[in-house]
N, C-alpha and C positions, 0 to 999 in steps of 0.2 A: 748360436753365436758365431760358429764357423762360417755360416752362410752370410751373416751380416758383415763379417770381416772380409769375406771374399767379394761381396758387392761393393764394399767401400774401396777395396783395392782396384776393382774394375773401374769405378768412377774416377779414381785418381789417375789410372792409366789412360782413360779416355780424355781427360783434360790435358794431359801431357801430349797425347797424340794430336789433339786439335791444335795445340800450340806449334807443333812441328809441321802441320799441313795447312798452309795458308788458304788453299782452296776450300777445305771443309770449314775452316774458321770463318771464312767469308760467308759460306752458306748458312752458318749458325746465326749470324747477325743480320742476314739479308731480310728475314721477315720483318724486323724492326725498321729497316730501311724502306720497305714497301709501305708499312703503316705510316711512317713519317711523311713519305711522299704523298700519300692519300690525304693526310691531315692538312698539308699545306696546298697540295695541288688541286684536289677535287673542289673545294670551295672557290678557289680562284677560277677554275675552269667553269664552274657553275655560273659565276658572275659574268664571265666573258661571253658564254653562250647566250645568256639572257640579254645582255647588252647588244651583242652583235647580230644574233640570229633569232632572238625572241624565243629561244628554246630553253625550257626549264629542266635541268638535270635532276632536281631534287626527287621527283618520283622514282628515279632509277637508283637511288642510294641503296635500297635493299639488294638490288642486283650486284652492285659494287661490293657490298658487304659479304654477299654469298661467295663472290670470287675470293675474297680475303679468307673466309672460313675454309674454303676448299684448298687454298694454296699453303696455308701454314703447316698443317700436318704432313703435306707432301714433301715440303722442304726438310722438315725434321726427320721424316722417314728416310729421305735420301741420305742424310748424313749418317744415320745409324746403319743403313744398308751398305754404304761404302766401308764403314768400319767392319761390318761382317765379311765383306769381300776380302779385306786385308787380313782379317783373322783366319779366314780359310786358306789364303795363299801362304801365310806365315806358319801354318800348322798349329795354330793356337787351339782350334777345336779338338784336334787329336790329343794335344798335351793335356787338355782339361780332364780327360778320362782318368788320369792318375792323380788328380788333385781332389781336395774335399768338395770343391764345387763341381757338380756333375754337368754333363752336356745339357741335360734338361734344365738344370738351374741356370746355366749360362743363357740358354734361349729364353727362359722366363725373364731374366734380367734384361735381355735385349728387346723383349716385347713390352715390358713394364716401363722402361725408361722413355721410349718414344711416345708412349701413350700419355705419361705424365708431362713430358715436355710439350707435346702437342696441345694438351689442355692449357698449360701455362702460357705458351707462346701465342695461341689463338686468343686467349682472354686479353693478354697484354696488347696484341696487335689491334684488336677491336677497340680497346679503351684508348689507345694512342691515336687511332684513326679519327676519332671524334665524330664519326658519321652515324652512330647508333641513335635511334629514337627511343629505344626501350631502356629498362632499368637493369640493375645488376643481376636480377634473376634471369633475364633473357641472355645477358652476357654469359652467365654460367651454362645456360641451356645450349647456346651455340657452341661453346667450347667443349661440352660433353659430347655433343653430336659429332664434332670433328675429331675428337681424340682417338677413336679406334682406327682411323685411317693412317695414323703414324706408324704403328707396328705392322699393319698390313702392307704398307708401301715399302717399309724396310725389308721385310721378308720377301716381298716380290722382287726387289732388286737383287737381294742376296741369292735367291734361288734361280733367277733367270739370266743374270749377267755372269760372264766369266771373268771380267776385269772391270776397272773403273771406266774405261772408255765405253764399253757396252752399257755400264751402269748409267753414264751420262746420256747415252742415246735413249735408254729406256725412260729416264727421267723426263727428257724433252718430249718423247713420243707419248708419255702418259698424259700430257696436257690435252691431248685429243679427247680423253675420257670425260673431261669436264665440259667440253663443248655442248653436248646435248643438254646439260643442265642450264647453260646460258641461253641456248636456243629456246628451251621450254618456257622461259620468261615471256616470250612474245607469242606463245600459243595459248589460246583460251581453254578453259576447262570445258568438258572432261578430257579433251584430246591431249592436254598437257600430261596426263597421267601415263601416256604411252612411253614417256621418257623415264618412267620409274624403273625400267630394266637396268638403268645405270645408277649405282648407289649414290653418286654425287648429287643426283637430282633431289633425293630426299633430304640431304644436308642443306641444299640450297632452299628447298621448299620450307623448311623450318624457319630459316632466316626471313624469307619473304613474308610468311604469315605472321611471324613474331613482330616484324617492323610495321606491319599493317594493323597490328592489334587483333589479329584473328587467332582462333584456336588452332594449334597445329594438328593436322590429321595424318 
């Protein structure tokens, strides 16, 4: 019960913190902005390309969806990572050692929350985008594949950055990690598997095969 009460208090504190920090509040809703932009923009762009250049963008929808799947947990993880940076600077982690919620419990909370949020935000963004060809089972599969990236990215920022400025720099630089997964789309098998050294590739691969109706490997 004490742990549940502590987790509830942390959730309440996080909501108050987000209201006080416009930058993080914006990052929280930015995934939905991206999804809405795709819902309205991608079909319009598809029609324009067909009309003006006779280029069909529809076969590339799985690539666009994989970008969405890779982006959602990264943004969620960034928000939690910045919170961890502030908690470290404010001495919160040290103070937790004399409270019922241990440091281990706090880190568990900080890992669980971005995973659940990544699962929820990815599913919502995919549904809002309107670009999926598959059913709700594939929606759940894509979201589950993306979810672990949230806590991984949060802990990455918290452990490698000294402040929010460095955290933002790491967040921008981390976009490079997803490039190999995007490039792999244009590479034929089996050479495509060479990009498997980057975890993002396997996330993208699940989306590509799911949208093509192929069994994920």
